[in-house]
N, C-alpha and C positions, 0 to 999 in steps of 0.2 A: 620244276613246277612253277606255275605263275599263280599268285593269289590275288584275288580281286574282291573289293568290298563295295557294295552299292547301297544307296539309300533312297528309298521311295518316300513319297508322301508318307513318311512314316517308317516303313519297315526296312530294316537293314539286314542283309544276308551276306554270306561269304561262300565262295566255291573256288576250286582249283582246276586249272586247265593245263594239260601238258603242252609244251611248246611244240608246234607243228613245223617241221623243218622244210617240208616240200609238199605240194599238193599231190593227192592221189590221182585225180583226174584233171586234165586240161582240155578246155573247149577252145577250138579254133573257129572263129567266124570267117569263113572263106570269102564271103561276099555279103554285102548288105542289100543286094538286089533280090527281089522275090517276084515270082509271076502271079502271086495271089495277094489279096489285101484283106487278111483276116481281121475281123472286128475286134479281136482281143489281143492283137500283136503288141507285146510289151516293148519290143525294140523298134516299132514303127518302121519296119522295112517295107520296101515296095518296089514296083517296077520302074518308078520314076527316079531311082537312085542311079545317077549317070557319071559321077566323078571317078577319076582314077583311084582315089583314096578309098572307094567303096569295095575294092577287091584286093585281097592280100597277094603279095608276090610269092612265087614259088620259093625263091631264096629265103624269104622270111619264114616260110613254113619249114624249110630244111633246118634252119637255125633253131626253131622252136622244137622240132623233133629231136635234134641232137641234144639240146639241153634237157628235154623231157627224159630222154634215155639216160643221160648222165645223172639226173636227180631221181631216178627210179620211179618215175611216174608210171602208173599202171595202165591208164586208158587215155586215149585221145578221142575226143568227140568233135566231129566235123558238123558244123551247122551254118546257118545264115541268119537272115535271108533264106534263100533256098540254095543249098550247096551244089545242086546239079546245074545251077546257072553259071557256075565257075567253068572256065574253059576245060573241056573234058580231058584232053591230052595232059594238061598240067595237073588235073586232079589225079589221074592215074599215076603219074610220076611221083606225086606226093604220097599217095597211098603205098606205092611200091617202096618208097624210102622209109616210111613208117613200118612196113612189114619187115624190111631188112633189120630194123632195130628191135624187132620182136615186141612191138607195142600193140596192145589190144586196140582195135579201131572200130568206132561206131559212127554211123551216119544218121543224122536226124533230118528227115525229109518230108515234104508234103506228098511225095509219091507221084506227082503228076508228070515228071520228066524222066522217070525210070521206065525203061521199056524193054521189049524183047531183045533189042540189039545191044544195049549197054549193060543190062543186068548180068549176063554171063561173065563180063569182065569184072564188074564190081564184086560179085560174090566170091571171087578168088582173092580179093585183097582186103576185105573187111570182115569183122567178126559178127557185128550186129547192125541191122537196119531197123530203125524205128520210124513208123509211118503214122502221120496224123489223120485221124478220122473222127468227126465230131457229131455224128448222128445219122439219121436217115438221109436219103438222097436230097430231099428238099431242104432240110435243116443244114446239112453239110455245105451245100452250094450257097445257101444264104449267108452262113457264117464266113465262108471264104470268098464271098463276092465273085463266084465263078460258076462254071458248069463242068467241073472236073471230077465229080464223084466217081464216074465210071472208070476214069484213068487211075484214080487212087485205088479203087477196088481191084483193078487188074494188077497193079503193083503189089498189093497185099497178097494176091494169089501167087505171084512170082516168088515172093519172099517165103510164103508158106510152103511152097513145093521144093524149095532149095534144100539140099542135104548138106550144104557147106556152111551156112550161117544161121544165126538165131534171129528171130524177128519179133517185134512187139508193136502194139497199137497204142497210140497216145490220144486220149480223149480229153480235150481241154474244156473244163466245165466253165460255162459262162451263162449269162442271163437268157440266152436263146435255147440252150439244150439242158437246162436243169430240170428235166422231166423224165419220167419212166419210159416213155415211148422211144425217145432217142437213145437213152442209155441202154435199155434192153436190146435194142437193135444192134448196137455195137458189141454188147456182151455175147449175143448169139453168134455174131460173125467171128469173134475171137475164139469161140469154142469150135465152130466149123473149120476155121483155119488153123486151129491148134497153136494160137499165138498168145503170148502174155498180153494182158491189158493193164495199162497204167492210166490213172486219172490225174490230170494236172489241174489245179484250180487256177482260174484266171486271176492274175494279180492286178492290183490297183496301180498299174503302170502303163505308159504309152497309150496306144489306142484303146486299151481296155479301160483306162481311167477316163480318157476323153469321152468315150461312148457310154461310160458307166455300165459296161457290160460284164463286170465281174459278178460272180454269184453272191446273192445275199446269204446271210448266215443260216437262215432256215432251209434254203435250197441245198446248201453244202451238207447239212445234216440229213436232209432228205435222200440225197444220193449216197451218203455214207451209210444210211440205214439199208439201202438197196445193196451196196457193196457187201455189207455184213450178211445179208440174207443169202446172196450168192455164195459167199465164202463158206457159210455154214453148209452149203450143198456141195462143197468140194472145189469151188473156184479159188483162185488166189489173186484177187484184184487188189491193187495197191495204189496209194497216192505216189506220184512221181516227184512232186515238189513239196515244200514245207507246209504242213498243216499243224498248228499248235494243238497240243492235247486239250487245252482249256476250252477250245471252241467246239469240241466234239462232245456228243452225249456220252454218258458212262459206257454204254454198250459198244460204242464205236472208238473209244480212245486207243485201242490197240492199233488202229489205223494211223495214228498220229506220226508225223515224220519230221525229221530235224532239218534245219537249214544248214547246209554244208558250205555255203558261200564263204570263201576266204579261210575255211578250215580244212576241207578236203578237196575243194575244187577251185579253179579260177578259169577265166576265159581270156582270150587274146583277140583283140579287134583286128580288122584288116590293116590298121596302121601300126600294129605291133604293141598296142597298149594293153597292159595287163590289168584286168578288172577282177573284182571278187566273184562275179558270176556273169552269165550271159545277158542278164537283164540290166546290169549296171552300166552307167555312162561315165563313171568317174575313173580316170586313168591313175594307176598307182605307179606308173613308170613304163617306159618303152623298152622292150626287149632288144638286145643287140649283143655284139661281141664284148662290148665294154660294160654292159648293164645286164647281167644274167638274170634268168628267172629266179634263181636261188636268192640273189641279192634283193630283188624286188619283193619277193615273198617274205623277206625278213625286215623290210623297212618299217619304220615306226607306225605309219598310218595303218598298214594292213595288220600289224601285230595288235594295235589298239582295237581294230575291228574284230579280229579273231578273239580277243579277250573281252569283247562286248563292253568296252569302256563307255560307249555312248548309247546303250540301249535304254528303253523307257524304264523309269523307276518301278512301274507296276510289274514288269517282267522280271526285274532284278530281285523282286521279293518272292518269286515263285519257286516252290520246291522242285518243279519240273523243268527249271530253266535249262539244265544241261541236257535235257532230252530234246527240246525243240530249238534251243538257242535263240529264243525270242521270235521265232517265225521269220517272215520276210521283213528284213530290216531296211529294204530299199523302197518300200512303198511310201506314199506321200511325196511324190515328185522326186524320187531318187535320193531324198535325204534319209539318213539313218534314223528312222523313227519306228513307232510301234506298228506291228502287223495290223492291217486293216480289219481282219476278222477278229482279232483280239479287241480292237477298239469297239467293234460292233457288239461284241459279247459284253464288254463293260457297260455300254449304253443300255443293253437289255437288262442287265443286273441292276443298274441304277433305277430303271423304270420300275423294277419290282419293289424297291424299298422307298422310292420317292414319296414323300408325304406321310410316311409311317413314323410313329413315335418309338424311340429306342434309347437304351442306355448301354454303355460299354460293359461287357460281361467279363470283368476281371476284379480281383480282390484288392489290389493296391498298385500304386505307381512308385517306382524307385527312381528318383531323379539323380542323374550324374551331371558332370560338367557340361557335356554337349548332347547327351542322349538321356532318355529315361526308359525304363522297362515297364511293360505291362506284365503283371504276374498272372498268367493265364495259360491256356493250352491251345495252341503252342505259345511258348514265351516269345514275345516280340520285343525287339529293340527299336524304339521310335525316336525320330528326330525331335530335338527340343523345339524346332520351329512349329511343331504340331501340338505342343503342350496345351494351348488354349482350346484347340479342337477337341482333344481328349478330355480335358477338364469339363467342357460343356456336356460331354456324354456321361460324366460321372455324377452329375447332380442328382439329387433325390427324385426330382420330377423328370420324367422322360422328355426328350426334346424331339421336335419334328426335324427329320434329317436334313431336308432342304433348307431349313433355317440356319444350319451350321455353315452353309456356304458364305454367309456374311462374315465369317471369321477370316476370310482371305485378306491378304495384304500384299505388300510388294515382294515378300519372300515366298509366299505360297499362293498358287492360283486356285481358282474354283475347280479347275480340271484336276489338280493334284488332290484336293480335298475329296472330290468324287472318287478318285482312285483309291484313296485311303479308306473311305467308307465302304466301297465295294470289297476291298481286301478284307476288312474286318467282318463284313457280312459273310463272305465265302468261307472264312475260317471260324465261323460260329462265335465271334467275339462281340456280337451285338445281341442284346436281349430286347425283343419287341413287346410293345404294350398296345392294347386296344384303346 
């Protein structure tokens, strides 16, 4: 077991995480080429990718599949770009190789290049086909910058009618389709086609960040409300990527999902670079005969990532940390920082208390050498760096919270003070006065 201790603007917590010796799922990016230009694409793939390095070699795939089998990986996920832009004969050979090693195989596709001719071959070699659909015809075509809705719909029907594979629909939530009309349309289709529906929230990465097309917090909860309404009627709609519990309303928190990047999954680029997930650009090592998947998985950098060494101090203080694992840690230009939705939520909470008068709601402070305790419920262990902040909240006269930001110095930033105040607010450790 590995033990970690984190300190926030204040709050320190501890948790234990089992050492993960190999990934459960491995994603292989067959190509970075794509025939669509989706406005939310986190990996910025596109049709203009033309270099040799944008396509993985069959031999590299065979090596990955051998090592995945050796390390008891359960599932291989083939993606892109668009995986069907990979040379079809090579793709079939790779899928046959994976099937011989008894690996579960999934293809994630936009569905535009799967047709009546190639689907009968694919359905004999894969276990799951997941197809992206983002709304009504007009909305889907606008989001994908194409006129491919009908082709995608035809592929969904092929998958639905197959008796050999499972199929699912992936609805990527963004600023263009965060409405009931588009979502209800896809829900109805999923029911008609008897296919599972997964909602992926657009992350603040790649094109989604450039276009600012990721959903706002209110729209995320709006669609989560709709998911709950449908689920209460017998549906089973889920989020497919990480959505922290803290950003969802109480009735929707059962929908929260964990970030499995670097914990249960990894991805491998066309150049053989092992990454914590499909959306990461940072290479942790290049897979080869001399540098195995197992060795890369256990290197110091990915172990530190898995142990959440560099997560935001606000998340480190949270009792639900082990549930969401800090959400998407790759947002903010790929640097391991706080989930964008969590940052939006903190901003909203700060707006609620900005300008209000308050005192800290605890009986006493017990000072130690480097930390001090607030005797409260829950009991919090607070960094000595924030002693002056907390002392200002213990004065007889209530203090206006935004005035406390002037306590910042070289050791603590105003951002950290805001996180501390929001944490205290959320844990009922502030008493407000009119």
